[in-house]
PDBQT receptor file of N, H, CA, C and O in Angstrom, charges set to zero:
ATOM      1  N   UNK A   1       0.992  -1.233  -0.157  1.00  0.00    +0.000 N 
ATOM      2  CA  UNK A   1      -0.234  -0.034  -0.199  1.00  0.00    +0.000 C 
ATOM      3  C   UNK A   1       1.049   1.187  -0.211  1.00  0.00    +0.000 C 
ATOM      4  O   UNK A   1       0.883   2.146  -0.965  1.00  0.00    +0.000 OA
ATOM      5  N   UNK A   2       2.063   1.134   0.470  1.00  0.00    +0.000 N 
ATOM      6  H   UNK A   2       2.198   0.356   1.083  1.00  0.00    +0.000 HD
ATOM      7  CA  UNK A   2       2.923   2.449   0.315  1.00  0.00    +0.000 C 
ATOM      8  C   UNK A   2       2.572   2.935  -1.119  1.00  0.00    +0.000 C 
ATOM      9  O   UNK A   2       2.412   4.151  -1.218  1.00  0.00    +0.000 OA
ATOM     10  N   UNK A   3       2.397   2.045  -2.467  1.00  0.00    +0.000 N 
ATOM     11  H   UNK A   3       2.527   1.057  -2.387  1.00  0.00    +0.000 HD
ATOM     12  CA  UNK A   3       2.806   3.116  -3.544  1.00  0.00    +0.000 C 
ATOM     13  C   UNK A   3       1.969   4.090  -3.783  1.00  0.00    +0.000 C 
ATOM     14  O   UNK A   3       2.211   4.860  -4.713  1.00  0.00    +0.000 OA
ATOM     15  N   UNK A   4       0.770   4.255  -2.956  1.00  0.00    +0.000 N 
ATOM     16  H   UNK A   4       0.574   3.630  -2.200  1.00  0.00    +0.000 HD
ATOM     17  CA  UNK A   4      -0.471   4.971  -2.672  1.00  0.00    +0.000 C 
ATOM     18  C   UNK A   4       0.502   6.298  -2.389  1.00  0.00    +0.000 C 
ATOM     19  O   UNK A   4       0.369   7.331  -3.044  1.00  0.00    +0.000 OA
ATOM     20  N   UNK A   5       1.211   6.188  -1.635  1.00  0.00    +0.000 N 
ATOM     21  H   UNK A   5       1.319   5.348  -1.102  1.00  0.00    +0.000 HD
ATOM     22  CA  UNK A   5       1.459   7.427  -0.968  1.00  0.00    +0.000 C 
ATOM     23  C   UNK A   5       2.257   8.133  -1.963  1.00  0.00    +0.000 C 
ATOM     24  O   UNK A   5       2.384   9.357  -1.998  1.00  0.00    +0.000 OA
ATOM     25  N   UNK A   6       3.016   6.947  -3.117  1.00  0.00    +0.000 N 
ATOM     26  H   UNK A   6       2.912   5.953  -3.089  1.00  0.00    +0.000 HD
ATOM     27  CA  UNK A   6       4.159   7.250  -4.031  1.00  0.00    +0.000 C 
ATOM     28  C   UNK A   6       2.862   8.249  -5.045  1.00  0.00    +0.000 C 
ATOM     29  O   UNK A   6       2.923   9.451  -5.303  1.00  0.00    +0.000 OA
ATOM     30  N   UNK A   7       1.814   7.302  -5.435  1.00  0.00    +0.000 N 
ATOM     31  H   UNK A   7       1.765   6.325  -5.225  1.00  0.00    +0.000 HD
ATOM     32  CA  UNK A   7       1.053   7.696  -6.739  1.00  0.00    +0.000 C 
ATOM     33  C   UNK A   7       0.096   9.023  -6.274  1.00  0.00    +0.000 C 
ATOM     34  O   UNK A   7      -0.419   9.583  -7.242  1.00  0.00    +0.000 OA
ATOM     35  N   UNK A   8      -0.218   9.603  -4.983  1.00  0.00    +0.000 N 
ATOM     36  H   UNK A   8       0.200   9.148  -4.197  1.00  0.00    +0.000 HD
ATOM     37  CA  UNK A   8      -0.533  10.719  -4.766  1.00  0.00    +0.000 C 
ATOM     38  C   UNK A   8       0.199  11.895  -4.462  1.00  0.00    +0.000 C 
ATOM     39  O   UNK A   8      -0.193  13.060  -4.390  1.00  0.00    +0.000 OA
ATOM     40  N   UNK A   9       1.752  11.220  -4.231  1.00  0.00    +0.000 N 
ATOM     41  H   UNK A   9       2.071  10.274  -4.289  1.00  0.00    +0.000 HD
ATOM     42  CA  UNK A   9       2.808  12.380  -3.016  1.00  0.00    +0.000 C 
ATOM     43  C   UNK A   9       3.721  12.926  -4.554  1.00  0.00    +0.000 C 
ATOM     44  O   UNK A   9       3.915  14.112  -4.823  1.00  0.00    +0.000 OA
ATOM     45  N   UNK A  10       4.036  12.130  -5.138  1.00  0.00    +0.000 N 
ATOM     46  H   UNK A  10       3.879  11.167  -4.920  1.00  0.00    +0.000 HD
ATOM     47  CA  UNK A  10       4.794  12.961  -6.420  1.00  0.00    +0.000 C 
ATOM     48  C   UNK A  10       4.137  13.660  -7.071  1.00  0.00    +0.000 C 
ATOM     49  O   UNK A  10       4.680  14.764  -7.095  1.00  0.00    +0.000 OA
ATOM     50  N   UNK A  11       2.872  13.651  -7.874  1.00  0.00    +0.000 N 
ATOM     51  H   UNK A  11       2.431  12.754  -7.855  1.00  0.00    +0.000 HD
ATOM     52  CA  UNK A  11       2.074  14.466  -8.165  1.00  0.00    +0.000 C 
ATOM     53  C   UNK A  11       1.807  15.799  -7.757  1.00  0.00    +0.000 C 
ATOM     54  O   UNK A  11       1.582  16.850  -8.358  1.00  0.00    +0.000 OA
ATOM     55  N   UNK A  12       1.919  15.372  -6.255  1.00  0.00    +0.000 N 
ATOM     56  H   UNK A  12       2.101  14.518  -5.767  1.00  0.00    +0.000 HD
ATOM     57  CA  UNK A  12       1.332  17.117  -5.739  1.00  0.00    +0.000 C 
ATOM     58  C   UNK A  12       2.928  17.692  -4.912  1.00  0.00    +0.000 C 
ATOM     59  O   UNK A  12       3.141  18.897  -4.779  1.00  0.00    +0.000 OA
ATOM     60  N   UNK A  13       3.528  17.056  -4.618  1.00  0.00    +0.000 N 
ATOM     61  H   UNK A  13       3.356  16.077  -4.725  1.00  0.00    +0.000 HD
ATOM     62  CA  UNK A  13       4.651  17.754  -5.141  1.00  0.00    +0.000 C 
ATOM     63  C   UNK A  13       5.222  18.579  -5.959  1.00  0.00    +0.000 C 
ATOM     64  O   UNK A  13       5.618  19.731  -5.784  1.00  0.00    +0.000 OA
ATOM     65  N   UNK A  14       5.244  17.491  -7.423  1.00  0.00    +0.000 N 
ATOM     66  H   UNK A  14       4.922  16.554  -7.566  1.00  0.00    +0.000 HD
ATOM     67  CA  UNK A  14       5.570  18.506  -8.526  1.00  0.00    +0.000 C 
ATOM     68  C   UNK A  14       4.724  19.477  -9.122  1.00  0.00    +0.000 C 
ATOM     69  O   UNK A  14       4.992  19.981 -10.213  1.00  0.00    +0.000 OA
ATOM     70  N   UNK A  15       3.392  19.858  -8.245  1.00  0.00    +0.000 N 
ATOM     71  H   UNK A  15       3.174  19.449  -7.359  1.00  0.00    +0.000 HD
ATOM     72  CA  UNK A  15       2.134  20.831  -8.246  1.00  0.00    +0.000 C 
ATOM     73  C   UNK A  15       3.409  21.574  -8.080  1.00  0.00    +0.000 C 
ATOM     74  O   UNK A  15       4.136  22.075  -8.938  1.00  0.00    +0.000 OA
ATOM     75  N   UNK A  16       3.548  21.525  -6.445  1.00  0.00    +0.000 N 
ATOM     76  H   UNK A  16       2.957  21.118  -5.748  1.00  0.00    +0.000 HD
ATOM     77  CA  UNK A  16       3.826  22.482  -6.017  1.00  0.00    +0.000 C 
ATOM     78  C   UNK A  16       4.887  23.319  -6.129  1.00  0.00    +0.000 C 
ATOM     79  O   UNK A  16       5.071  24.424  -5.618  1.00  0.00    +0.000 OA
ATOM     80  N   UNK A  17       5.958  22.294  -7.278  1.00  0.00    +0.000 N 
ATOM     81  H   UNK A  17       5.808  21.397  -7.693  1.00  0.00    +0.000 HD
ATOM     82  CA  UNK A  17       6.904  23.318  -7.353  1.00  0.00    +0.000 C 
ATOM     83  C   UNK A  17       6.857  23.808  -8.383  1.00  0.00    +0.000 C 
ATOM     84  O   UNK A  17       7.744  24.658  -8.451  1.00  0.00    +0.000 OA
ATOM     85  N   UNK A  18       6.116  23.728  -9.545  1.00  0.00    +0.000 N 
ATOM     86  H   UNK A  18       5.395  23.037  -9.490  1.00  0.00    +0.000 HD
ATOM     87  CA  UNK A  18       5.603  24.298 -10.500  1.00  0.00    +0.000 C 
ATOM     88  C   UNK A  18       4.563  25.652  -9.913  1.00  0.00    +0.000 C 
ATOM     89  O   UNK A  18       5.072  26.772  -9.957  1.00  0.00    +0.000 OA
ATOM     90  N   UNK A  19       3.856  25.586  -9.649  1.00  0.00    +0.000 N 
ATOM     91  H   UNK A  19       3.443  24.677  -9.613  1.00  0.00    +0.000 HD
ATOM     92  CA  UNK A  19       2.752  27.264  -8.479  1.00  0.00    +0.000 C 
ATOM     93  C   UNK A  19       4.350  27.153  -8.230  1.00  0.00    +0.000 C 
ATOM     94  O   UNK A  19       4.960  26.951  -9.280  1.00  0.00    +0.000 OA
ATOM     95  N   UNK A  20       5.150  27.238  -7.088  1.00  0.00    +0.000 N 
ATOM     96  H   UNK A  20       4.654  27.402  -6.235  1.00  0.00    +0.000 HD
ATOM     97  CA  UNK A  20       6.415  27.586  -6.653  1.00  0.00    +0.000 C 
ATOM     98  C   UNK A  20       6.625  28.527  -7.373  1.00  0.00    +0.000 C 
ATOM     99  O   UNK A  20       6.324  29.708  -7.201  1.00  0.00    +0.000 OA
ATOM    100  N   UNK A  21       7.362  27.845  -8.543  1.00  0.00    +0.000 N 
ATOM    101  H   UNK A  21       7.607  26.886  -8.683  1.00  0.00    +0.000 HD
ATOM    102  CA  UNK A  21       8.036  29.069  -9.854  1.00  0.00    +0.000 C 
ATOM    103  C   UNK A  21       7.371  29.668 -10.467  1.00  0.00    +0.000 C 
ATOM    104  O   UNK A  21       7.811  30.609 -11.128  1.00  0.00    +0.000 OA
ATOM    105  N   UNK A  22       5.763  29.249 -10.459  1.00  0.00    +0.000 N 
ATOM    106  H   UNK A  22       5.405  28.485  -9.922  1.00  0.00    +0.000 HD
ATOM    107  CA  UNK A  22       4.937  30.259 -11.407  1.00  0.00    +0.000 C 
ATOM    108  C   UNK A  22       4.535  31.706 -10.325  1.00  0.00    +0.000 C 
ATOM    109  O   UNK A  22       4.202  32.793 -10.797  1.00  0.00    +0.000 OA
ATOM    110  N   UNK A  23       4.658  31.415  -8.759  1.00  0.00    +0.000 N 
ATOM    111  H   UNK A  23       4.928  30.532  -8.375  1.00  0.00    +0.000 HD
ATOM    112  CA  UNK A  23       4.631  32.363  -8.191  1.00  0.00    +0.000 C 
ATOM    113  C   UNK A  23       5.760  33.038  -8.364  1.00  0.00    +0.000 C 
ATOM    114  O   UNK A  23       5.608  34.173  -8.814  1.00  0.00    +0.000 OA
ATOM    115  N   UNK A  24       7.231  32.568  -8.071  1.00  0.00    +0.000 N 
ATOM    116  H   UNK A  24       7.354  31.645  -7.706  1.00  0.00    +0.000 HD
ATOM    117  CA  UNK A  24       8.565  33.154  -7.763  1.00  0.00    +0.000 C 
ATOM    118  C   UNK A  24       8.319  34.332  -9.400  1.00  0.00    +0.000 C 
ATOM    119  O   UNK A  24       8.260  35.561  -9.439  1.00  0.00    +0.000 OA
ATOM    120  N   UNK A  25       8.244  33.501 -10.334  1.00  0.00    +0.000 N 
ATOM    121  H   UNK A  25       8.292  32.503 -10.302  1.00  0.00    +0.000 HD
ATOM    122  CA  UNK A  25       8.225  34.680 -11.406  1.00  0.00    +0.000 C 
ATOM    123  C   UNK A  25       7.595  35.789 -11.426  1.00  0.00    +0.000 C 
ATOM    124  O   UNK A  25       7.917  36.949 -11.681  1.00  0.00    +0.000 OA
ATOM    125  N   UNK A  26       6.350  35.109 -11.022  1.00  0.00    +0.000 N 
ATOM    126  H   UNK A  26       6.089  34.167 -10.814  1.00  0.00    +0.000 HD
ATOM    127  CA  UNK A  26       5.170  36.607 -10.678  1.00  0.00    +0.000 C 
ATOM    128  C   UNK A  26       5.714  37.790 -10.041  1.00  0.00    +0.000 C 
ATOM    129  O   UNK A  26       5.663  38.824 -10.708  1.00  0.00    +0.000 OA
ATOM    130  N   UNK A  27       6.146  37.835  -9.059  1.00  0.00    +0.000 N 
ATOM    131  H   UNK A  27       6.187  36.995  -8.518  1.00  0.00    +0.000 HD
ATOM    132  CA  UNK A  27       6.964  38.046  -8.547  1.00  0.00    +0.000 C 
ATOM    133  C   UNK A  27       8.201  39.085  -8.551  1.00  0.00    +0.000 C 
ATOM    134  O   UNK A  27       8.349  40.227  -8.117  1.00  0.00    +0.000 OA
ATOM    135  N   UNK A  28       9.035  38.150  -9.250  1.00  0.00    +0.000 N 
ATOM    136  H   UNK A  28       8.914  37.222  -9.602  1.00  0.00    +0.000 HD
ATOM    137  CA  UNK A  28      10.202  38.753 -10.060  1.00  0.00    +0.000 C 
ATOM    138  C   UNK A  28       9.483  39.750 -11.082  1.00  0.00    +0.000 C 
ATOM    139  O   UNK A  28       9.994  40.864 -10.965  1.00  0.00    +0.000 OA
ATOM    140  N   UNK A  29       8.425  39.727 -12.087  1.00  0.00    +0.000 N 
ATOM    141  H   UNK A  29       8.010  38.822 -12.182  1.00  0.00    +0.000 HD
ATOM    142  CA  UNK A  29       8.533  40.261 -13.177  1.00  0.00    +0.000 C 
ATOM    143  C   UNK A  29       7.344  41.677 -12.259  1.00  0.00    +0.000 C 
ATOM    144  O   UNK A  29       7.427  42.853 -12.615  1.00  0.00    +0.000 OA
ATOM    145  N   UNK A  30       6.825  41.440 -11.661  1.00  0.00    +0.000 N 
ATOM    146  H   UNK A  30       6.758  40.485 -11.372  1.00  0.00    +0.000 HD
ATOM    147  CA  UNK A  30       6.134  42.520 -10.435  1.00  0.00    +0.000 C 
ATOM    148  C   UNK A  30       7.127  43.498 -10.156  1.00  0.00    +0.000 C 
ATOM    149  O   UNK A  30       6.906  44.679 -10.424  1.00  0.00    +0.000 OA
ATOM    150  N   UNK A  31       8.432  43.048  -9.535  1.00  0.00    +0.000 N 
ATOM    151  H   UNK A  31       8.612  42.089  -9.318  1.00  0.00    +0.000 HD
ATOM    152  CA  UNK A  31       9.302  43.401  -8.752  1.00  0.00    +0.000 C 
ATOM    153  C   UNK A  31      10.689  44.396 -10.208  1.00  0.00    +0.000 C 
ATOM    154  O   UNK A  31      11.525  45.286 -10.050  1.00  0.00    +0.000 OA
ATOM    155  N   UNK A  32      10.301  43.705 -11.275  1.00  0.00    +0.000 N 
ATOM    156  H   UNK A  32       9.622  42.982 -11.404  1.00  0.00    +0.000 HD
ATOM    157  CA  UNK A  32      10.938  44.810 -12.132  1.00  0.00    +0.000 C 
ATOM    158  C   UNK A  32      10.023  45.441 -12.460  1.00  0.00    +0.000 C 
ATOM    159  O   UNK A  32      10.010  46.354 -11.634  1.00  0.00    +0.000 OA
ATOM    160  N   UNK A  33       9.192  45.592 -13.142  1.00  0.00    +0.000 N 
ATOM    161  H   UNK A  33       9.202  44.850 -13.812  1.00  0.00    +0.000 HD
ATOM    162  CA  UNK A  33       7.832  46.597 -13.612  1.00  0.00    +0.000 C 
ATOM    163  C   UNK A  33       8.117  47.368 -12.409  1.00  0.00    +0.000 C 
ATOM    164  O   UNK A  33       8.787  48.337 -12.766  1.00  0.00    +0.000 OA
ATOM    165  N   UNK A  34       7.901  47.396 -11.008  1.00  0.00    +0.000 N 
ATOM    166  H   UNK A  34       7.357  46.609 -10.717  1.00  0.00    +0.000 HD
ATOM    167  CA  UNK A  34       8.412  48.657 -10.008  1.00  0.00    +0.000 C 
ATOM    168  C   UNK A  34       9.105  49.139 -10.620  1.00  0.00    +0.000 C 
ATOM    169  O   UNK A  34       8.818  50.135 -11.285  1.00  0.00    +0.000 OA
ATOM    170  N   UNK A  35      10.347  48.544 -10.598  1.00  0.00    +0.000 N 
ATOM    171  H   UNK A  35      10.579  47.735 -10.058  1.00  0.00    +0.000 HD
ATOM    172  CA  UNK A  35      11.446  49.256 -10.683  1.00  0.00    +0.000 C 
ATOM    173  C   UNK A  35      11.632  50.265 -11.672  1.00  0.00    +0.000 C 
ATOM    174  O   UNK A  35      12.119  51.395 -11.655  1.00  0.00    +0.000 OA
ATOM    175  N   UNK A  36      10.969  49.349 -12.769  1.00  0.00    +0.000 N 
ATOM    176  H   UNK A  36      10.573  48.430 -12.782  1.00  0.00    +0.000 HD
ATOM    177  CA  UNK A  36      11.327  50.200 -14.410  1.00  0.00    +0.000 C 
ATOM    178  C   UNK A  36      10.120  52.013 -14.058  1.00  0.00    +0.000 C 
ATOM    179  O   UNK A  36      10.420  53.184 -14.292  1.00  0.00    +0.000 OA
ATOM    180  N   UNK A  37       9.183  51.585 -13.619  1.00  0.00    +0.000 N 
ATOM    181  H   UNK A  37       8.939  50.634 -13.429  1.00  0.00    +0.000 HD
ATOM    182  CA  UNK A  37       8.431  52.714 -13.290  1.00  0.00    +0.000 C 
ATOM    183  C   UNK A  37       8.467  53.796 -12.529  1.00  0.00    +0.000 C 
ATOM    184  O   UNK A  37       7.975  54.891 -12.801  1.00  0.00    +0.000 OA
ATOM    185  N   UNK A  38       9.412  53.305 -10.983  1.00  0.00    +0.000 N 
ATOM    186  H   UNK A  38       9.812  52.416 -10.761  1.00  0.00    +0.000 HD
ATOM    187  CA  UNK A  38      10.390  54.090 -10.310  1.00  0.00    +0.000 C 
ATOM    188  C   UNK A  38      11.636  54.636 -11.173  1.00  0.00    +0.000 C 
ATOM    189  O   UNK A  38      11.821  55.852 -11.116  1.00  0.00    +0.000 OA
ATOM    190  N   UNK A  39      12.384  53.978 -11.852  1.00  0.00    +0.000 N 
ATOM    191  H   UNK A  39      12.233  52.991 -11.898  1.00  0.00    +0.000 HD
ATOM    192  CA  UNK A  39      13.722  54.747 -12.525  1.00  0.00    +0.000 C 
ATOM    193  C   UNK A  39      12.867  55.989 -13.842  1.00  0.00    +0.000 C 
ATOM    194  O   UNK A  39      13.608  56.876 -14.266  1.00  0.00    +0.000 OA
ATOM    195  N   UNK A  40      11.733  55.964 -14.255  1.00  0.00    +0.000 N 
ATOM    196  H   UNK A  40      11.131  55.243 -13.911  1.00  0.00    +0.000 HD
ATOM    197  CA  UNK A  40      11.258  56.251 -14.893  1.00  0.00    +0.000 C 
ATOM    198  C   UNK A  40      11.099  58.218 -14.699  1.00  0.00    +0.000 C 
ATOM    199  O   UNK A  40      10.449  58.868 -15.517  1.00  0.00    +0.000 OA
TER     200      UNK A  40
C-alpha cells in the first residue's frame, strides 16, 4: 500500500514545485516592473 503514497505524493510535490516557480516568476516580474516605473 506504500505505492499509494507515491502515486498521490509525487504529482502533489511536482504541482507544488510548478506553482512555486510560477509564483516566483510573477513576483520577479512585478518587482522588475515596479523598478522600471520608479526609475522612469
